[in-house]
C-alpha positions, 0 to 999 in steps of 0.5 A: 304522414310520416312520423319519421322525418327522413332529414332527421338527423343531418346538419341543417347546411345544405351542403352539408347535409346533402353529403350526410345524406349519401354516406348515409345511403351506403350504409343504410342496408348493411346487416345488423352485427348486434355484438352486445345485448341484452335480447332473451335468447328464449324469444328465438328458442321458442320462436313463440308470437310475443304477447301484447305491445303491452310486452315489448313497448312498455314493461320490460323497456327501462328507458320507458318505466324510469321516464314515467316513474320520475313524473309521479306514475307507480311501477305497478300501474307499469306491470313491472313484474315485481319480485317481493310477490306483491300483484301488479297491474296485468291489465296490458291495455289499460297500461297501454293507456297510461303509456300513450297518455304520456308519451308527451315526456318522452319528446327529445328524447331517444327513446321518443325516435326508438318508439316511432322507428319501430312503430313507422317501419315495423308496424306501418304506424303514421300516426303518432301516439296519443291517448285518443290514438291510444285502443288503435296503434294498440289493436294494429300493434295487437294484430300484426302480433299475431301473425307468423312474419312478426315471430321473433325469428322473422323478425330478426331476417327482416331487421338485416341482423347478421349476429346478435349478442346475449348475456347471459350469467356464469351458472345459466345453462344455457338451455335456450341457446342450446334450443336455439342450435338444436332447431337447425335454424340458420339466425346466428345468436351467440352468448356472452360471459357474464361472470358478476354473480360469482366475482363480486362479493357483495353480489347477493348470493356469491358464495352460493353462486360459487358453489354453483358453479362448482357443481355445474364445473366438477371443481372443487371452488371452495380452493382459489385453484378449483375457483379459477378452473371452474371458470376457465371451464364456463368459459369454454362452456360458453364458447361451445354456444358461440361467445366471443365475448365476457361482459363485466358491471363493476361499479368503476374500472378499477383492476388490479393484479395481485399475487395468487397468494394474497388472491386466495386469501380474499377470495377465501374472505369473500366465500366466508362473507368477511371481505369489507367494502374495500376488499371485495372492490380488490376481488373485484378488480384482480378478477379482471386481470384474472379475467383478460389472462384468461382471454390472452388463453381462450380469444375471448374480447374482455368487455368492461362496463363500469362507473353506474351506481347500481339501485340508486333507488333501495325502496324500488330495490327492494321491491322489483329488484336489478334493472329497473332504472333507478341506476345513476352515471358516476364519476370514473377514473381510469388511469390510474384505475386500469394500469394495473390491468395495462400494465400486465397485458395492455401492450398483446396487440393478441388480446381486445379490451373494449371500455366504456364509460357513462363517465363523457368527462373522461373521453378526451383527458383517459380513455381517448388517450389510452386506447390512443398508445395501447395495443388492447384496448379498444372505446365501446361506443356510447352507451346507456344514458349516452346512446343518444344524438348528441352523445354520439356526436360527444363522443366521436368530438372527443374521443377522434383527435385521439384514438382515431376511427380504429380504436373503436369498434362500432357501433352496438345497440345494449338493448333487451326491447328488440323492435328498437335495435335497426331504429338504434343501428339508423341513428348511430349510421345517421350521426356517424355520416353527420360526423364525417361529412363534417369532418371534409367539409372543412377540409379534414377528411377526403370525401372516398376515406368519409364513404371508407370509415362509413362503412367501418363504423356501421358494420366492419369494426363491430364484426372486427372486435368481436370476432363474429 
């Protein structure tokens, strides 16, 4: 008995379904281009076997432990590492049993689809996860993980990944990427430049981080000129390890285009820890424009991921640190927020700025019209909370009428969970096939055009937008 319905996510009308299935079949085996994500480069560098099913499916996946925590399950019991040094559950099978007993909580969610896809397609599992099947499934996955065919590089090849980008801090030494390069392996794993720790005055240890960047580059980062020069050097260093993009996780989409004098004054206050919340936001906003101007010189694609209220639970943040499932989407302005940046560089066709959102109300009102006029601006795919069947369909329905397909950038999976990558791309390809088939059935797209667009959305647009 299969875990997955072969007709999942396709329309129920037989005629439209048949076309959607044909469109999907034409793209299902295309290579995966994963241009933005958070897999660990150490996996590919050391190529060691994954330790156990729990560490693969539960502990690192905030989609999973977020849901379990919402039902009162302690993150300690799930083995999520703490930053305060308190011991957490170390019995992996016990944590897996807890996951299995509560897997019913994921009914109807993307996580259920991703996990079942990985179970069936990667590990050959055909039984549903439950309290009764927990041990059997754990043993089957654990046995597979001990084999060479399930090492990271082997799975990379099996998943048909053409290229994948990880994301590293501006002050990361990229040792794992160096190990990958020096190993001679031909898998394409590149990095992306994430400077939040050295552009956000409210980031923990901002001044110390800036000092480290200065030491790494030989620049005097106590000065504005030295600070900007250090960014340029770090970006160049990241490019030597394949980087084609920078990535910016800001609370808002606000941008500014300040004079160098004003920017230098704000930077000085930031180093001294004297910025108000408004001044910190203004500095972050200006740095997006600075980064866009650097992109005109070095060619890095600028990604903006705004609109998440990070670490909403002060207690979880104190105990477990960042990125532990208590981030919440916020209302986000783009029309006013992006205007300084777009007035400065938005009409440049040699620049690519990819904007994501967690505020779906902005798609048709703000983002699609902006992308529909500024050559530099492209729309990122549904992200995080909206990386789902419904979220992908809403995106296409709200953005296509104004921005079309070619002001978007295909799909990226943005995941830490390695085995979910083929599942997520499969969902995107099925959803886009459904949307395209509906356009054909309602007379808005020719069938031959639909097959061409399906190829673009599944493969070509991401490769082109991210210069991979």
